[in-house]
C-alpha positions in Angstrom: 63.3 150.4 149.3 63.7 149.6 145.6 67.2 148.6 145.0 69.1 149.0 141.5 69.7 145.7 140.1 72.7 147.1 138.0 74.6 147.6 141.6 73.9 144.5 142.7 75.0 143.1 139.0 78.2 145.0 139.4 78.7 143.7 142.6 78.1 139.8 141.6 80.6 140.4 139.0 83.2 142.1 141.5 83.0 138.4 143.6 83.2 136.6 140.4 86.4 138.4 139.4 87.6 138.0 143.1 87.2 134.6 143.1 88.7 133.7 139.9 91.8 135.9 141.4 91.6 133.9 144.8 92.2 130.7 143.0 95.0 132.0 140.7 96.5 133.1 143.5 96.4 129.5 145.1 98.0 127.7 141.9 101.0 130.9 141.9 101.6 130.1 145.4 102.1 126.9 145.1 104.3 127.2 142.3 106.9 129.9 143.2 109.8 129.7 145.5 110.1 133.3 145.9 109.3 134.4 149.7 108.7 138.3 148.7 106.2 136.9 146.0 104.6 134.7 148.5 104.0 137.3 151.0 102.3 139.3 148.4 100.0 136.5 147.4 99.3 136.2 151.5 98.9 139.8 151.9 96.5 140.2 148.5 94.6 137.0 149.6 93.9 138.8 152.8 92.8 142.3 150.9 90.7 140.0 149.0 88.7 138.4 151.8 88.3 141.7 153.4 86.5 143.1 150.4 84.1 139.7 150.0 83.6 140.3 153.6 82.0 143.7 152.9 80.2 142.3 149.9 78.6 139.8 151.9 77.8 142.6 154.6 75.9 144.6 151.9 74.3 141.2 150.7 72.8 140.3 153.6 71.3 144.0 154.3 69.7 143.9 150.5 68.3 140.5 151.2 66.5 141.4 154.3 65.1 144.2 152.7 63.8 141.9 149.6 60.3 140.6 149.7 60.9 138.0 147.1 63.1 134.7 147.8 64.7 134.7 144.6 66.4 137.7 143.6 69.4 139.0 142.5 70.4 140.3 145.9 69.7 136.4 147.2 72.1 135.1 144.5 74.8 138.2 145.8 74.1 136.4 149.3 74.8 132.8 148.3 78.0 133.9 145.9 79.7 135.8 148.4 78.9 133.3 151.0 80.4 130.5 149.1 83.7 132.5 148.0 84.2 133.1 152.1 83.8 129.3 152.3 86.1 128.9 149.6 88.7 131.6 151.3 88.0 129.9 154.8 88.6 126.0 154.1 91.8 127.0 151.9 93.4 129.6 154.2 95.5 126.9 155.5 97.0 126.5 152.1 99.1 130.1 153.1 100.3 128.5 156.7 101.8 125.1 155.7 
C-alpha cells in the first residue's frame, strides 16, 4: 500500500499545531483566575488529547504498512507519541 506523503505531512503539521496550542493553554491556564475560562481550557485540552490519539492510531496503522524503518509515517508516529506523553505528564496541571 502506497501512502500519500502529503496526507502524512498534513497530519505532522496538525500535531505540531496541537502541541503548540497545548503549551499555550498551559501558560494561559496558570495565569488566569476566571473559572469559566479555566473550564474551557480543560475542555479544549481534552479535545486536543482525543484528536492526537486519533492521529496516533492512524500513524501506528501507517507505520505497520511501511517496509522502511525511516519514513514520514514513523516520524508522525514518534511526534504523536511524544505529544501524548507531554499531555499525560502535564495533565495534573488541571487538577491541582
